[in-house]
PDB file of N, CA, C and O in Angstrom:
ATOM      1  N   MET A   1      49.998  24.669 -44.136  1.00  0.00           N
ATOM      2  CA  MET A   1      49.916  25.538 -45.242  1.00  0.00           C
ATOM      3  C   MET A   1      51.111  25.672 -46.016  1.00  0.00           C
ATOM      4  O   MET A   1      51.052  25.665 -47.246  1.00  0.00           O
ATOM      5  N   GLN A   2      52.284  25.805 -45.346  1.00  0.00           N
ATOM      6  CA  GLN A   2      53.508  25.895 -45.996  1.00  0.00           C
ATOM      7  C   GLN A   2      53.896  24.672 -46.806  1.00  0.00           C
ATOM      8  O   GLN A   2      54.502  24.773 -47.873  1.00  0.00           O
ATOM      9  N   GLN A   3      53.522  23.488 -46.263  1.00  0.00           N
ATOM     10  CA  GLN A   3      53.745  22.204 -46.987  1.00  0.00           C
ATOM     11  C   GLN A   3      52.989  22.209 -48.347  1.00  0.00           C
ATOM     12  O   GLN A   3      53.505  21.867 -49.411  1.00  0.00           O
ATOM     13  N   VAL A   4      51.736  22.626 -48.196  1.00  0.00           N
ATOM     14  CA  VAL A   4      50.855  22.606 -49.386  1.00  0.00           C
ATOM     15  C   VAL A   4      51.377  23.579 -50.417  1.00  0.00           C
ATOM     16  O   VAL A   4      51.414  23.239 -51.599  1.00  0.00           O
ATOM     17  N   ARG A   5      51.793  24.810 -50.015  1.00  0.00           N
ATOM     18  CA  ARG A   5      52.345  25.754 -50.931  1.00  0.00           C
ATOM     19  C   ARG A   5      53.618  25.292 -51.590  1.00  0.00           C
ATOM     20  O   ARG A   5      53.833  25.472 -52.789  1.00  0.00           O
ATOM     21  N   ALA A   6      54.479  24.675 -50.748  1.00  0.00           N
ATOM     22  CA  ALA A   6      55.780  24.296 -51.263  1.00  0.00           C
ATOM     23  C   ALA A   6      55.645  23.114 -52.270  1.00  0.00           C
ATOM     24  O   ALA A   6      56.337  23.053 -53.286  1.00  0.00           O
ATOM     25  N   ARG A   7      54.688  22.152 -51.920  1.00  0.00           N
ATOM     26  CA  ARG A   7      54.616  20.889 -52.805  1.00  0.00           C
ATOM     27  C   ARG A   7      53.635  21.001 -53.896  1.00  0.00           C
ATOM     28  O   ARG A   7      53.814  20.323 -54.907  1.00  0.00           O
ATOM     29  N   PHE A   8      52.555  21.830 -53.798  1.00  0.00           N
ATOM     30  CA  PHE A   8      51.489  21.811 -54.833  1.00  0.00           C
ATOM     31  C   PHE A   8      51.082  23.077 -55.460  1.00  0.00           C
ATOM     32  O   PHE A   8      50.895  23.143 -56.675  1.00  0.00           O
ATOM     33  N   CYS A   9      50.944  24.046 -54.705  1.00  0.00           N
ATOM     34  CA  CYS A   9      50.326  25.274 -55.246  1.00  0.00           C
ATOM     35  C   CYS A   9      50.884  26.524 -54.456  1.00  0.00           C
ATOM     36  O   CYS A   9      50.493  26.713 -53.304  1.00  0.00           O
ATOM     37  N   ARG A  10      51.732  27.326 -55.014  1.00  0.00           N
ATOM     38  CA  ARG A  10      52.280  28.447 -54.286  1.00  0.00           C
ATOM     39  C   ARG A  10      51.282  29.556 -53.856  1.00  0.00           C
ATOM     40  O   ARG A  10      51.474  30.302 -52.896  1.00  0.00           O
ATOM     41  N   ASP A  11      50.197  29.585 -54.669  1.00  0.00           N
ATOM     42  CA  ASP A  11      49.190  30.602 -54.239  1.00  0.00           C
ATOM     43  C   ASP A  11      48.021  30.021 -53.575  1.00  0.00           C
ATOM     44  O   ASP A  11      46.950  30.629 -53.599  1.00  0.00           O
ATOM     45  N   ALA A  12      48.145  28.861 -52.969  1.00  0.00           N
ATOM     46  CA  ALA A  12      47.133  28.324 -52.008  1.00  0.00           C
ATOM     47  C   ALA A  12      46.821  29.277 -50.866  1.00  0.00           C
ATOM     48  O   ALA A  12      47.745  29.958 -50.421  1.00  0.00           O
ATOM     49  N   TYR A  13      45.616  29.384 -50.357  1.00  0.00           N
ATOM     50  CA  TYR A  13      45.387  30.277 -49.347  1.00  0.00           C
ATOM     51  C   TYR A  13      44.236  29.715 -48.408  1.00  0.00           C
ATOM     52  O   TYR A  13      43.335  28.985 -48.822  1.00  0.00           O
ATOM     53  N   PRO A  14      44.370  30.133 -47.127  1.00  0.00           N
ATOM     54  CA  PRO A  14      43.310  29.709 -46.161  1.00  0.00           C
ATOM     55  C   PRO A  14      41.979  30.389 -46.453  1.00  0.00           C
ATOM     56  O   PRO A  14      41.912  31.519 -46.937  1.00  0.00           O
ATOM     57  N   MET A  15      41.002  29.698 -46.157  1.00  0.00           N
ATOM     58  CA  MET A  15      39.650  30.302 -46.305  1.00  0.00           C
ATOM     59  C   MET A  15      38.640  29.606 -45.359  1.00  0.00           C
ATOM     60  O   MET A  15      38.912  28.554 -44.781  1.00  0.00           O
ATOM     61  N   LEU A  16      37.532  30.214 -45.243  1.00  0.00           N
ATOM     62  CA  LEU A  16      36.383  29.692 -44.527  1.00  0.00           C
ATOM     63  C   LEU A  16      35.334  29.255 -45.499  1.00  0.00           C
ATOM     64  O   LEU A  16      34.849  30.060 -46.294  1.00  0.00           O
ATOM     65  N   ARG A  17      34.955  27.947 -45.454  1.00  0.00           N
ATOM     66  CA  ARG A  17      34.028  27.437 -46.375  1.00  0.00           C
ATOM     67  C   ARG A  17      32.642  27.954 -46.091  1.00  0.00           C
ATOM     68  O   ARG A  17      32.176  27.914 -44.952  1.00  0.00           O
ATOM     69  N   LYS A  18      31.967  28.452 -47.150  1.00  0.00           N
ATOM     70  CA  LYS A  18      30.556  29.065 -46.938  1.00  0.00           C
ATOM     71  C   LYS A  18      29.501  28.005 -46.643  1.00  0.00           C
ATOM     72  O   LYS A  18      28.504  28.274 -45.973  1.00  0.00           O
ATOM     73  N   ASP A  19      29.741  26.765 -47.166  1.00  0.00           N
ATOM     74  CA  ASP A  19      28.690  25.725 -46.958  1.00  0.00           C
ATOM     75  C   ASP A  19      28.700  25.105 -45.614  1.00  0.00           C
ATOM     76  O   ASP A  19      27.675  24.550 -45.216  1.00  0.00           O
ATOM     77  N   ASN A  20      29.830  25.151 -44.831  1.00  0.00           N
ATOM     78  CA  ASN A  20      29.836  24.485 -43.535  1.00  0.00           C
ATOM     79  C   ASN A  20      30.650  25.273 -42.420  1.00  0.00           C
ATOM     80  O   ASN A  20      30.816  24.802 -41.294  1.00  0.00           O
ATOM     81  N   ASN A  21      31.118  26.443 -42.796  1.00  0.00           N
ATOM     82  CA  ASN A  21      31.810  27.339 -41.859  1.00  0.00           C
ATOM     83  C   ASN A  21      33.143  26.734 -41.299  1.00  0.00           C
ATOM     84  O   ASN A  21      33.640  27.126 -40.244  1.00  0.00           O
ATOM     85  N   GLN A  22      33.666  25.785 -42.053  1.00  0.00           N
ATOM     86  CA  GLN A  22      34.930  25.143 -41.618  1.00  0.00           C
ATOM     87  C   GLN A  22      36.148  25.774 -42.306  1.00  0.00           C
ATOM     88  O   GLN A  22      36.089  26.169 -43.470  1.00  0.00           O
ATOM     89  N   GLU A  23      37.264  25.856 -41.545  1.00  0.00           N
ATOM     90  CA  GLU A  23      38.523  26.308 -42.091  1.00  0.00           C
ATOM     91  C   GLU A  23      38.953  25.393 -43.202  1.00  0.00           C
ATOM     92  O   GLU A  23      38.764  24.187 -43.049  1.00  0.00           O
ATOM     93  N   ALA A  24      39.506  25.832 -44.293  1.00  0.00           N
ATOM     94  CA  ALA A  24      39.927  25.080 -45.382  1.00  0.00           C
ATOM     95  C   ALA A  24      41.104  25.779 -46.050  1.00  0.00           C
ATOM     96  O   ALA A  24      41.403  26.943 -45.783  1.00  0.00           O
ATOM     97  N   ILE A  25      41.765  25.020 -46.935  1.00  0.00           N
ATOM     98  CA  ILE A  25      42.826  25.565 -47.771  1.00  0.00           C
ATOM     99  C   ILE A  25      42.411  25.469 -49.266  1.00  0.00           C
ATOM    100  O   ILE A  25      42.210  24.358 -49.757  1.00  0.00           O
ATOM    101  N   GLN A  26      42.288  26.511 -49.942  1.00  0.00           N
ATOM    102  CA  GLN A  26      42.053  26.438 -51.407  1.00  0.00           C
ATOM    103  C   GLN A  26      43.308  26.234 -52.089  1.00  0.00           C
ATOM    104  O   GLN A  26      44.159  27.120 -52.004  1.00  0.00           O
ATOM    105  N   VAL A  27      43.543  25.166 -52.769  1.00  0.00           N
ATOM    106  CA  VAL A  27      44.768  24.797 -53.394  1.00  0.00           C
ATOM    107  C   VAL A  27      44.735  25.153 -54.882  1.00  0.00           C
ATOM    108  O   VAL A  27      45.744  25.633 -55.400  1.00  0.00           O
ATOM    109  N   ALA A  28      43.672  24.951 -55.563  1.00  0.00           N
ATOM    110  CA  ALA A  28      43.569  25.134 -56.923  1.00  0.00           C
ATOM    111  C   ALA A  28      42.202  25.431 -57.398  1.00  0.00           C
ATOM    112  O   ALA A  28      41.222  25.168 -56.700  1.00  0.00           O
ATOM    113  N   SER A  29      42.106  25.990 -58.608  1.00  0.00           N
ATOM    114  CA  SER A  29      40.790  26.173 -59.286  1.00  0.00           C
ATOM    115  C   SER A  29      40.859  25.450 -60.603  1.00  0.00           C
ATOM    116  O   SER A  29      41.926  25.348 -61.206  1.00  0.00           O
ATOM    117  N   PHE A  30      39.731  24.946 -61.055  1.00  0.00           N
ATOM    118  CA  PHE A  30      39.596  24.194 -62.300  1.00  0.00           C
ATOM    119  C   PHE A  30      38.422  24.606 -63.114  1.00  0.00           C
ATOM    120  O   PHE A  30      37.510  25.230 -62.570  1.00  0.00           O
ATOM    121  N   LEU A  31      38.377  24.307 -64.357  1.00  0.00           N
ATOM    122  CA  LEU A  31      37.403  24.640 -65.285  1.00  0.00           C
ATOM    123  C   LEU A  31      36.336  23.586 -65.368  1.00  0.00           C
ATOM    124  O   LEU A  31      35.248  23.849 -65.881  1.00  0.00           O
ATOM    125  N   SER A  32      36.636  22.316 -64.842  1.00  0.00           N
ATOM    126  CA  SER A  32      35.660  21.264 -64.853  1.00  0.00           C
ATOM    127  C   SER A  32      35.803  20.508 -63.521  1.00  0.00           C
ATOM    128  O   SER A  32      36.868  20.470 -62.905  1.00  0.00           O
ATOM    129  N   ARG A  33      34.716  19.932 -63.127  1.00  0.00           N
ATOM    130  CA  ARG A  33      34.537  19.120 -61.938  1.00  0.00           C
ATOM    131  C   ARG A  33      35.497  17.897 -62.017  1.00  0.00           C
ATOM    132  O   ARG A  33      36.150  17.511 -61.047  1.00  0.00           O
ATOM    133  N   GLU A  34      35.534  17.290 -63.304  1.00  0.00           N
ATOM    134  CA  GLU A  34      36.358  16.121 -63.514  1.00  0.00           C
ATOM    135  C   GLU A  34      37.818  16.363 -63.201  1.00  0.00           C
ATOM    136  O   GLU A  34      38.457  15.530 -62.559  1.00  0.00           O
ATOM    137  N   ARG A  35      38.364  17.497 -63.645  1.00  0.00           N
ATOM    138  CA  ARG A  35      39.724  17.827 -63.347  1.00  0.00           C
ATOM    139  C   ARG A  35      39.982  18.049 -61.854  1.00  0.00           C
ATOM    140  O   ARG A  35      41.003  17.637 -61.302  1.00  0.00           O
ATOM    141  N   ALA A  36      38.993  18.732 -61.217  1.00  0.00           N
ATOM    142  CA  ALA A  36      39.081  18.951 -59.797  1.00  0.00           C
ATOM    143  C   ALA A  36      39.125  17.651 -59.031  1.00  0.00           C
ATOM    144  O   ALA A  36      39.905  17.518 -58.088  1.00  0.00           O
ATOM    145  N   GLU A  37      38.316  16.697 -59.411  1.00  0.00           N
ATOM    146  CA  GLU A  37      38.236  15.388 -58.786  1.00  0.00           C
ATOM    147  C   GLU A  37      39.577  14.637 -59.000  1.00  0.00           C
ATOM    148  O   GLU A  37      40.075  13.993 -58.076  1.00  0.00           O
ATOM    149  N   LEU A  38      40.134  14.718 -60.169  1.00  0.00           N
ATOM    150  CA  LEU A  38      41.404  14.060 -60.408  1.00  0.00           C
ATOM    151  C   LEU A  38      42.511  14.633 -59.496  1.00  0.00           C
ATOM    152  O   LEU A  38      43.322  13.905 -58.923  1.00  0.00           O
ATOM    153  N   PHE A  39      42.498  15.914 -59.400  1.00  0.00           N
ATOM    154  CA  PHE A  39      43.480  16.619 -58.496  1.00  0.00           C
ATOM    155  C   PHE A  39      43.162  16.194 -56.993  1.00  0.00           C
ATOM    156  O   PHE A  39      44.098  15.900 -56.249  1.00  0.00           O
ATOM    157  N   ARG A  40      41.975  16.163 -56.589  1.00  0.00           N
ATOM    158  CA  ARG A  40      41.607  15.654 -55.267  1.00  0.00           C
ATOM    159  C   ARG A  40      42.135  14.302 -54.994  1.00  0.00           C
ATOM    160  O   ARG A  40      42.608  14.015 -53.895  1.00  0.00           O
ATOM    161  N   ASP A  41      42.062  13.454 -55.992  1.00  0.00           N
ATOM    162  CA  ASP A  41      42.545  12.059 -55.807  1.00  0.00           C
ATOM    163  C   ASP A  41      44.025  12.055 -55.589  1.00  0.00           C
ATOM    164  O   ASP A  41      44.528  11.374 -54.695  1.00  0.00           O
ATOM    165  N   PHE A  42      44.774  12.857 -56.445  1.00  0.00           N
ATOM    166  CA  PHE A  42      46.176  13.048 -56.328  1.00  0.00           C
ATOM    167  C   PHE A  42      46.609  13.632 -54.969  1.00  0.00           C
ATOM    168  O   PHE A  42      47.567  13.144 -54.370  1.00  0.00           O
ATOM    169  N   LEU A  43      45.964  14.594 -54.516  1.00  0.00           N
ATOM    170  CA  LEU A  43      46.268  15.152 -53.211  1.00  0.00           C
ATOM    171  C   LEU A  43      45.903  14.125 -52.113  1.00  0.00           C
ATOM    172  O   LEU A  43      46.632  14.071 -51.123  1.00  0.00           O
ATOM    173  N   GLY A  44      44.849  13.318 -52.209  1.00  0.00           N
ATOM    174  CA  GLY A  44      44.516  12.305 -51.342  1.00  0.00           C
ATOM    175  C   GLY A  44      45.611  11.314 -51.111  1.00  0.00           C
ATOM    176  O   GLY A  44      45.895  10.893 -49.990  1.00  0.00           O
ATOM    177  N   GLU A  45      46.215  10.959 -52.211  1.00  0.00           N
ATOM    178  CA  GLU A  45      47.387  10.018 -52.163  1.00  0.00           C
ATOM    179  C   GLU A  45      48.626  10.624 -51.616  1.00  0.00           C
ATOM    180  O   GLU A  45      49.438   9.915 -51.023  1.00  0.00           O
ATOM    181  N   ASN A  46      48.814  11.885 -51.781  1.00  0.00           N
ATOM    182  CA  ASN A  46      50.108  12.523 -51.378  1.00  0.00           C
ATOM    183  C   ASN A  46      50.000  13.202 -49.990  1.00  0.00           C
ATOM    184  O   ASN A  46      50.998  13.306 -49.277  1.00  0.00           O
ATOM    185  N   VAL A  47      48.820  13.651 -49.620  1.00  0.00           N
ATOM    186  CA  VAL A  47      48.609  14.373 -48.326  1.00  0.00           C
ATOM    187  C   VAL A  47      47.862  13.579 -47.370  1.00  0.00           C
ATOM    188  O   VAL A  47      48.114  13.689 -46.170  1.00  0.00           O
ATOM    189  N   GLY A  48      46.932  12.760 -47.810  1.00  0.00           N
ATOM    190  CA  GLY A  48      46.133  11.924 -46.997  1.00  0.00           C
ATOM    191  C   GLY A  48      44.677  12.291 -47.075  1.00  0.00           C
ATOM    192  O   GLY A  48      43.840  11.446 -46.757  1.00  0.00           O
ATOM    193  N   TRP A  49      44.327  13.447 -47.460  1.00  0.00           N
ATOM    194  CA  TRP A  49      42.872  13.845 -47.485  1.00  0.00           C
ATOM    195  C   TRP A  49      42.744  15.150 -48.305  1.00  0.00           C
ATOM    196  O   TRP A  49      43.571  16.053 -48.184  1.00  0.00           O
ATOM    197  N   ALA A  50      41.612  15.230 -49.203  1.00  0.00           N
ATOM    198  CA  ALA A  50      41.280  16.402 -49.881  1.00  0.00           C
ATOM    199  C   ALA A  50      39.840  16.208 -50.298  1.00  0.00           C
ATOM    200  O   ALA A  50      39.337  15.085 -50.332  1.00  0.00           O
ATOM    201  N   GLU A  51      39.175  17.313 -50.617  1.00  0.00           N
ATOM    202  CA  GLU A  51      37.856  17.284 -51.174  1.00  0.00           C
ATOM    203  C   GLU A  51      37.629  18.359 -52.134  1.00  0.00           C
ATOM    204  O   GLU A  51      38.332  19.367 -52.074  1.00  0.00           O
ATOM    205  N   VAL A  52      36.666  18.233 -53.058  1.00  0.00           N
ATOM    206  CA  VAL A  52      36.287  19.297 -53.985  1.00  0.00           C
ATOM    207  C   VAL A  52      35.249  20.109 -53.213  1.00  0.00           C
ATOM    208  O   VAL A  52      34.307  19.575 -52.628  1.00  0.00           O
ATOM    209  N   GLY A  53      35.460  21.382 -53.239  1.00  0.00           N
ATOM    210  CA  GLY A  53      34.498  22.326 -52.726  1.00  0.00           C
ATOM    211  C   GLY A  53      33.383  22.745 -53.569  1.00  0.00           C
ATOM    212  O   GLY A  53      33.306  22.237 -54.688  1.00  0.00           O
ATOM    213  N   THR A  54      32.477  23.624 -53.187  1.00  0.00           N
ATOM    214  CA  THR A  54      31.468  24.089 -53.942  1.00  0.00           C
ATOM    215  C   THR A  54      31.908  24.928 -55.184  1.00  0.00           C
ATOM    216  O   THR A  54      32.987  25.519 -55.194  1.00  0.00           O
ATOM    217  N   VAL A  55      31.101  24.955 -56.145  1.00  0.00           N
ATOM    218  CA  VAL A  55      31.386  25.705 -57.409  1.00  0.00           C
ATOM    219  C   VAL A  55      31.306  27.166 -57.206  1.00  0.00           C
ATOM    220  O   VAL A  55      30.321  27.616 -56.621  1.00  0.00           O
ATOM    221  N   THR A  56      32.262  27.974 -57.636  1.00  0.00           N
ATOM    222  CA  THR A  56      32.302  29.376 -57.682  1.00  0.00           C
ATOM    223  C   THR A  56      32.334  29.779 -59.195  1.00  0.00           C
ATOM    224  O   THR A  56      33.190  29.371 -59.980  1.00  0.00           O
ATOM    225  N   ILE A  57      31.353  30.585 -59.505  1.00  0.00           N
ATOM    226  CA  ILE A  57      31.257  31.082 -60.926  1.00  0.00           C
ATOM    227  C   ILE A  57      31.843  32.539 -60.967  1.00  0.00           C
ATOM    228  O   ILE A  57      31.316  33.438 -60.312  1.00  0.00           O
ATOM    229  N   ILE A  58      32.887  32.736 -61.710  1.00  0.00           N
ATOM    230  CA  ILE A  58      33.469  34.042 -61.848  1.00  0.00           C
ATOM    231  C   ILE A  58      33.038  34.511 -63.301  1.00  0.00           C
ATOM    232  O   ILE A  58      33.414  33.904 -64.303  1.00  0.00           O
ATOM    233  N   ASN A  59      32.272  35.566 -63.344  1.00  0.00           N
ATOM    234  CA  ASN A  59      31.734  36.064 -64.599  1.00  0.00           C
ATOM    235  C   ASN A  59      32.790  36.964 -65.276  1.00  0.00           C
ATOM    236  O   ASN A  59      32.742  37.090 -66.500  1.00  0.00           O
ATOM    237  N   GLU A  60      33.697  37.569 -64.590  1.00  0.00           N
ATOM    238  CA  GLU A  60      34.666  38.473 -65.162  1.00  0.00           C
ATOM    239  C   GLU A  60      35.994  38.138 -64.653  1.00  0.00           C
ATOM    240  O   GLU A  60      36.084  37.871 -63.455  1.00  0.00           O
ATOM    241  N   MET A  61      37.100  38.111 -65.432  1.00  0.00           N
ATOM    242  CA  MET A  61      38.369  37.822 -65.007  1.00  0.00           C
ATOM    243  C   MET A  61      38.881  38.926 -64.145  1.00  0.00           C
ATOM    244  O   MET A  61      38.823  40.091 -64.539  1.00  0.00           O
ATOM    245  N   PRO A  62      39.405  38.592 -62.924  1.00  0.00           N
ATOM    246  CA  PRO A  62      40.008  39.599 -62.018  1.00  0.00           C
ATOM    247  C   PRO A  62      41.136  40.422 -62.711  1.00  0.00           C
ATOM    248  O   PRO A  62      41.920  39.879 -63.489  1.00  0.00           O
ATOM    249  N   ALA A  63      41.191  41.680 -62.419  1.00  0.00           N
ATOM    250  CA  ALA A  63      42.222  42.549 -63.001  1.00  0.00           C
ATOM    251  C   ALA A  63      43.604  42.008 -62.797  1.00  0.00           C
ATOM    252  O   ALA A  63      44.481  42.089 -63.657  1.00  0.00           O
ATOM    253  N   SER A  64      43.767  41.426 -61.567  1.00  0.00           N
ATOM    254  CA  SER A  64      45.150  40.805 -61.269  1.00  0.00           C
ATOM    255  C   SER A  64      45.576  39.647 -62.222  1.00  0.00           C
ATOM    256  O   SER A  64      46.755  39.298 -62.279  1.00  0.00           O
ATOM    257  N   LEU A  65      44.632  39.075 -62.948  1.00  0.00           N
ATOM    258  CA  LEU A  65      44.935  38.006 -63.850  1.00  0.00           C
ATOM    259  C   LEU A  65      45.068  38.384 -65.316  1.00  0.00           C
ATOM    260  O   LEU A  65      45.443  37.572 -66.161  1.00  0.00           O
ATOM    261  N   ARG A  66      44.750  39.637 -65.589  1.00  0.00           N
ATOM    262  CA  ARG A  66      44.677  40.103 -67.000  1.00  0.00           C
ATOM    263  C   ARG A  66      46.113  40.353 -67.479  1.00  0.00           C
ATOM    264  O   ARG A  66      46.322  40.749 -68.625  1.00  0.00           O
TER     265      ARG A  66
END
């Protein structure tokens, strides 16, 4: 986790994936699948493995981001 935060995304956080109940690290969020896949490829080259998770639709911006 610390390596991912230091090298790629300081606000990465551990999570439990809803689709398969496996532990994962959410590193980033994107507005398009294409950009997510490009970042997945970049992480794969630099970390060794990454995948794009399921889509989460946020209908309202969280107050912490306003």
